[in-house]
SEDREN-313613 format. One line per field, with one value per residue (C-alpha): x, y, z; residue in three letters; chain. Coordinates in Angstrom, 3 decimals, decimal comma. Each point is the difference from the previous one (the first is absolute). Example, Ala and Ser with C-alpha at 12.3 -4.5 7.8 and 13.67 -1.06 7.14 Angstrom:
<sites>
xx = c(12,300; 1,370) .
yy = c(-4,500; 3,440) .
zz = c(7,800; -0,660) .
rest = c(Ala; Ser) .
kette = c(A; A) .
</sites>
This chain:
<sites>
xx = c(-0,015; 2,129; -1,037; -1,931; 2,329; -2,970; -3,701; -2,865; -2,368; -3,455; 1,728; -1,754; 2,431; -0,695; -0,504; -2,160; -3,421; 1,397; 0,378; 2,666; 0,173; -2,661; 0,126; 2,982; 1,517; 2,618; 3,289; 3,027; 2,649; 3,623; 1,562; -3,757; -0,201; -3,229; -1,789; -2,340; -2,743; -2,836; -1,532; 1,356; -0,915; -0,444; 2,680; 2,952; 2,074; -1,279; 0,883; 3,356; -0,209; -1,448; 3,062; 2,804; -1,999; -0,939; -3,511; -0,856; -3,512; -3,115; -1,131; 1,150; 4,021; 2,883; 2,828; 3,426; 2,874; -2,007; -0,118; -3,387; 0,464; -0,303; 3,348; 1,524; 4,164; 2,423; 1,715; -3,046; -1,073; 3,139; -0,539; -3,155; 1,598; -2,548; -0,467; -2,053; -2,268; 2,452; 0,410; 1,695; 3,618; 1,737; 2,327; 2,466; -0,453; 3,663; -0,065; 2,244; -1,517; 2,124; -0,377; -4,141; 0,712; 1,748; -2,949; -1,288; 2,217; -1,061; -3,192; 1,943; 2,975; -2,179; 0,602; 2,414; 2,758; 1,791; 0,462; 3,536; 1,602; -2,253; -3,046; 1,572; 0,511; -3,719; -0,693; 1,926; -1,103; -3,778; 1,026; 1,417; -2,922; -2,113; 2,286; 1,066; 3,485; 1,437; -1,883; 0,899; 1,983; -2,841; -2,178; -3,423; -1,897; 1,410; -1,028; -3,091; -3,194; 0,747; 3,385; -0,961; -2,640; 2,767; 1,949; -2,776; -0,927; 4,254; -0,690; -2,599; 2,070; 2,938; -2,127; 0,419; -3,780; -1,826; -3,343; -0,172; -3,183; -0,393; -2,276; -1,131; 3,789; -0,850; -1,913; 1,460; 2,055; -0,155; -0,849; 3,176; 1,288; -2,812; 0,462; 3,908; -0,700; -2,359; 2,348; 2,961; -3,181; -0,698; 3,962; 0,505; -2,875; 1,167; 4,078; -0,620; -3,121; -1,474; -3,668; -1,552; -2,966; -0,530; -2,981; -1,089; -2,897; 1,701; -1,858; 1,157; 3,446; 0,380; -2,755; 2,480; 2,789; -1,705; -0,782; -3,408; -1,787; -1,676; -2,937; -0,871; -3,190; 0,204; 0,243; 1,290; -2,395; 2,255; 3,278; 1,359; 1,616; -0,543; -1,892; -2,687; 0,057; -0,077; -3,016; -2,281; -3,093; 2,761; 1,670; -3,764; -0,344; 2,468; 0,540; -3,648; -0,103; 3,257; 0,792; 0,711; 0,863; 1,404; -0,670; 3,897; -0,448; 1,643; -1,570; -0,439; -0,853; -0,928; 1,259; 3,383; 2,707; -0,316; -1,336) .
yy = c(-32,409; 2,685; 1,258; 3,349; 2,921; 2,616; -0,893; 2,258; -1,295; 1,576; 3,613; 2,980; 3,488; 3,540; 2,843; 1,534; 0,318; -1,274; -3,993; -0,609; -3,814; -2,009; -3,295; -1,664; -3,666; -1,115; -1,673; 0,998; -3,105; 0,396; 0,338; 0,567; 2,763; 1,314; 3,169; 2,499; 1,480; 2,227; 3,189; 3,548; 0,375; -3,840; -0,124; -0,976; 2,239; -0,599; -3,324; 1,054; 2,180; -2,876; -2,441; 2,494; 0,296; 3,967; -0,909; -2,339; -1,858; 1,695; -3,760; -3,233; -0,854; 0,249; -2,202; 0,720; -2,318; -1,452; 3,258; 2,156; 3,131; 2,481; -1,664; -0,189; 0,859; 1,571; -2,769; -1,489; 3,030; -0,083; -3,483; 1,970; 1,572; 2,262; 2,253; 2,876; 1,278; 1,927; 3,509; 2,707; 0,173; 3,336; -0,110; 2,277; -1,963; -0,608; -3,562; -2,861; -3,231; -1,698; 2,191; -0,249; -3,751; 0,255; 1,662; -3,339; -1,441; 2,488; -1,814; -2,984; 1,569; 2,446; 3,782; 0,155; -2,127; 0,985; -2,317; -1,714; -1,762; -3,285; 2,500; 1,354; -2,972; -1,314; 3,120; -0,726; -3,695; 1,566; 2,290; -3,449; -1,563; 2,572; 0,873; 3,085; -0,232; 1,863; 2,893; 0,197; 3,540; 1,713; 2,475; -1,999; 3,212; -0,558; -3,262; -1,260; -0,903; -3,685; 0,380; 1,896; -2,490; -2,878; 2,356; -0,019; -3,576; -0,587; 2,587; -2,741; -2,806; 1,453; -0,610; -3,324; -0,534; -3,366; 1,669; 2,663; 2,290; 1,698; 2,418; 0,941; -0,599; 0,038; 3,616; 2,638; -1,883; -0,791; -3,624; -1,299; 1,046; -1,471; -3,224; 0,332; 0,709; -2,723; -2,459; 1,111; -0,465; -3,209; -1,061; 1,319; -1,776; -2,919; 0,317; 1,607; -2,454; 3,709; -0,078; 2,547; 2,206; 1,885; 2,794; 1,108; 1,105; -2,000; -3,254; -1,163; 0,807; -1,924; -3,160; -2,446; 0,181; -0,120; -2,763; 1,591; 3,313; 1,674; 2,205; 2,785; 2,445; 1,067; -3,704; -3,004; -0,813; -2,811; -2,069; -2,799; -0,907; 2,429; -1,531; -0,488; 3,752; 1,367; -1,627; 2,601; -0,206; 0,384; 3,126; 1,227; 0,525; 2,083; 2,107; 0,046; 2,082; 0,707; -3,309; -1,136; -3,625; -0,509; -3,567; -0,927; 0,521; 3,258; 1,889; 3,690; 2,409; 3,568; 1,371; -2,021; 3,278; 2,478; 3,187) .
zz = c(7,488; 1,708; 3,077; 0,265; 0,245; 0,167; 1,760; -0,111; 2,363; 0,022; -0,066; -0,859; -0,825; -0,263; 1,845; 1,987; -1,129; -3,608; -0,917; -2,578; -0,254; 2,298; 1,532; -1,919; 0,508; -1,997; 0,032; -1,969; -0,199; -0,328; -3,406; -1,673; -2,322; 0,403; -2,371; 1,709; -2,308; 0,446; -1,110; 1,468; 3,612; 0,679; 2,412; -1,383; 1,496; 3,447; -0,529; -0,270; 2,582; 2,128; -0,758; 0,927; 3,650; -0,691; 0,412; 2,521; -0,278; 1,312; 0,751; -0,454; -0,378; -2,434; 0,724; -2,433; 1,035; 2,934; 1,975; -0,217; -2,483; 3,033; 1,656; -3,128; 0,890; -1,526; -1,211; -1,231; -1,796; -2,020; -1,323; -2,004; -3,109; -1,089; -3,229; 0,165; -3,128; -2,361; 0,716; -2,128; 0,830; -0,066; -2,818; 2,072; 3,134; 0,578; 1,255; -2,401; -0,830; 2,754; 2,924; -0,957; 0,412; 3,348; 1,780; -0,270; 2,346; 2,737; 0,191; 1,228; 2,177; 1,719; 0,031; 2,438; -1,683; -2,833; -3,138; -0,566; -2,747; 0,372; -0,640; -2,830; -1,473; 0,620; -1,712; -3,337; -0,272; 0,168; -2,963; -1,796; 0,330; -1,612; -2,291; 0,965; 1,435; -3,430; 1,601; 3,536; -0,660; -1,648; 1,060; 1,006; -1,767; -3,394; -0,420; -2,256; 2,081; -0,499; 1,474; 2,969; 0,999; -0,470; 2,410; 2,322; -0,549; 1,357; 2,766; 1,327; -0,657; 1,755; 3,653; -1,094; 0,506; 0,055; -1,188; -3,162; 0,085; -3,180; -0,389; -3,662; -1,184; -3,608; -0,071; -1,957; -1,887; -3,580; -1,027; -0,911; 3,331; 1,710; -1,019; 0,677; 3,511; 0,256; -1,335; 2,552; 3,142; -1,316; -0,499; 3,775; 1,198; -1,194; 0,636; 3,467; 1,379; 0,943; 0,660; -2,566; 0,355; -3,372; 0,131; -3,253; -2,009; -3,050; 0,205; -3,409; 0,280; 3,670; -0,291; -2,207; 2,760; 3,512; 2,058; 1,231; -0,629; 3,421; -1,690; 2,315; 0,152; 3,643; 0,843; -1,349; -3,086; -1,642; 1,220; -2,247; -3,010; -2,499; -2,650; 2,893; 1,014; -3,302; -0,965; -1,684; 2,785; 3,040; -1,897; -0,552; 3,884; 0,184; -3,226; -0,956; -2,881; -0,621; -1,011; -3,446; -1,100; -3,429; -1,704; 0,814; 3,524; 0,429; 2,659; -0,271; 3,028; -0,745; 3,352; -1,063; 0,984; 2,455; -0,759) .
rest = c(Met; Ala; Pro; Pro; Ile; Ile; Arg; Phe; Val; His; Ala; Thr; Phe; Gly; Phe; Pro; Gly; Thr; Val; Ala; Leu; Arg; Asp; Met; Ser; Leu; Glu; Ile; Tyr; Glu; Gly; Glu; Phe; Leu; Gly; Val; Ile; Gly; Pro; Asn; Gly; Ser; Gly; Lys; Thr; Thr; Leu; Cys; Arg; Ala; Ile; Leu; Gly; Leu; Leu; Pro; Pro; Leu; Ser; Gly; Arg; Leu; His; Ile; Phe; Asp; Cys; Ser; Cys; Glu; Glu; Leu; Arg; Cys; His; His; Arg; Ala; Arg; Ile; Gly; Tyr; Leu; Pro; Gln; Lys; Gly; Val; Leu; Asp; Arg; Asn; Phe; Pro; Val; Thr; Val; Leu; Glu; Ala; Val; Met; Met; Gly; Arg; Tyr; Gly; Ala; Leu; Gly; Leu; Leu; Lys; Arg; Pro; Gly; Lys; Ala; Asp; Arg; Gln; Ile; Ala; Leu; Asp; Ala; Leu; Glu; Lys; Val; Gly; Met; Ala; Asp; Tyr; Gln; Asp; Asn; Ala; Leu; Gly; Leu; Leu; Ser; Gly; Gly; Gln; Gln; Gln; Arg; Val; Met; Ile; Ala; Arg; Thr; Leu; Ala; Gln; Gln; Pro; Gln; Val; Leu; Leu; Leu; Asp; Glu; Pro; Thr; Thr; Gly; Ile; Asp; Leu; Thr; Thr; Gln; His; Ser; Val; Leu; Asp; Leu; Ile; Arg; Gln; Leu; His; Arg; Asp; Leu; Gly; Leu; Thr; Val; Leu; Phe; Val; Thr; His; Asp; Ile; Asn; Leu; Ile; Ser; Pro; His; Val; Asp; Arg; Leu; Leu; Leu; Leu; Lys; Gly; Arg; Ile; Val; Ala; Ala; Gly; Pro; Pro; Glu; Asp; Val; Leu; Lys; Pro; Glu; Val; Leu; Gln; Gln; Val; Tyr; Glu; Lys; Asp; Leu; Leu; Ile; Ser; Glu; His; Gly; Met; Val; Thr; Val; Arg; Asp; Tyr; His; His; His) .
kette = c(A; A; A; A; A; A; A; A; A; A; A; A; A; A; A; A; A; A; A; A; A; A; A; A; A; A; A; A; A; A; A; A; A; A; A; A; A; A; A; A; A; A; A; A; A; A; A; A; A; A; A; A; A; A; A; A; A; A; A; A; A; A; A; A; A; A; A; A; A; A; A; A; A; A; A; A; A; A; A; A; A; A; A; A; A; A; A; A; A; A; A; A; A; A; A; A; A; A; A; A; A; A; A; A; A; A; A; A; A; A; A; A; A; A; A; A; A; A; A; A; A; A; A; A; A; A; A; A; A; A; A; A; A; A; A; A; A; A; A; A; A; A; A; A; A; A; A; A; A; A; A; A; A; A; A; A; A; A; A; A; A; A; A; A; A; A; A; A; A; A; A; A; A; A; A; A; A; A; A; A; A; A; A; A; A; A; A; A; A; A; A; A; A; A; A; A; A; A; A; A; A; A; A; A; A; A; A; A; A; A; A; A; A; A; A; A; A; A; A; A; A; A; A; A; A; A; A; A; A; A; A; A; A; A; A; A; A; A; A; A; A; A; A; A; A; A; A; A; A; A; A; A; A; A; A; A; A; A; A) .
</sites>
């Protein structure tokens, strides 16, 4: 078994007066593909913020790459590639595809260093990996939603991360594009040996592909192989009357998309 790269030890997260995630104990292993599911408000985005070192635990501990999260140094932070939830991009925003991906190098270099020739090559390689090398001079705002998402993934890859943290990467794009984005992430996971945390509402899309699923509702309700977590009696605790399971085992959750 690979060593744990992220370790929660009875960690509780939140803000003064509000607990968002309670008593988390979990080890995430190097090279693992972990799916994170749960209804709106269950703590999925809090989990992302904690791993990024933006939210120290109120109690308990969180260790990332052998250091506690509040001591995450700049070079450690750069080893976590983060893809936030997809915002609406201004079509007139004057940035090319290559410029957008180069922004990923600033995280790795620190703000005061100028990217050089080697950094440009890393950015071009990242575009190659996501199949967008031919678009390097195109305006980012004029690409389709799926193409923009690939460019944003390339930007996180330009950091040369060890961990890829993806917050709802398939929300707001059509079904065919969702599958192509997922296939891309699976390929990157395999080829680059990345540790991937894939936060999603879409249980059916990712469950065949992940090593483990983490089910949250303000705490860890279940963590394990998909077939253990996706049992109706486990899901029922979290989704209650919003849960529908077909005879073929397809899971439908009424709060599926953001309102």
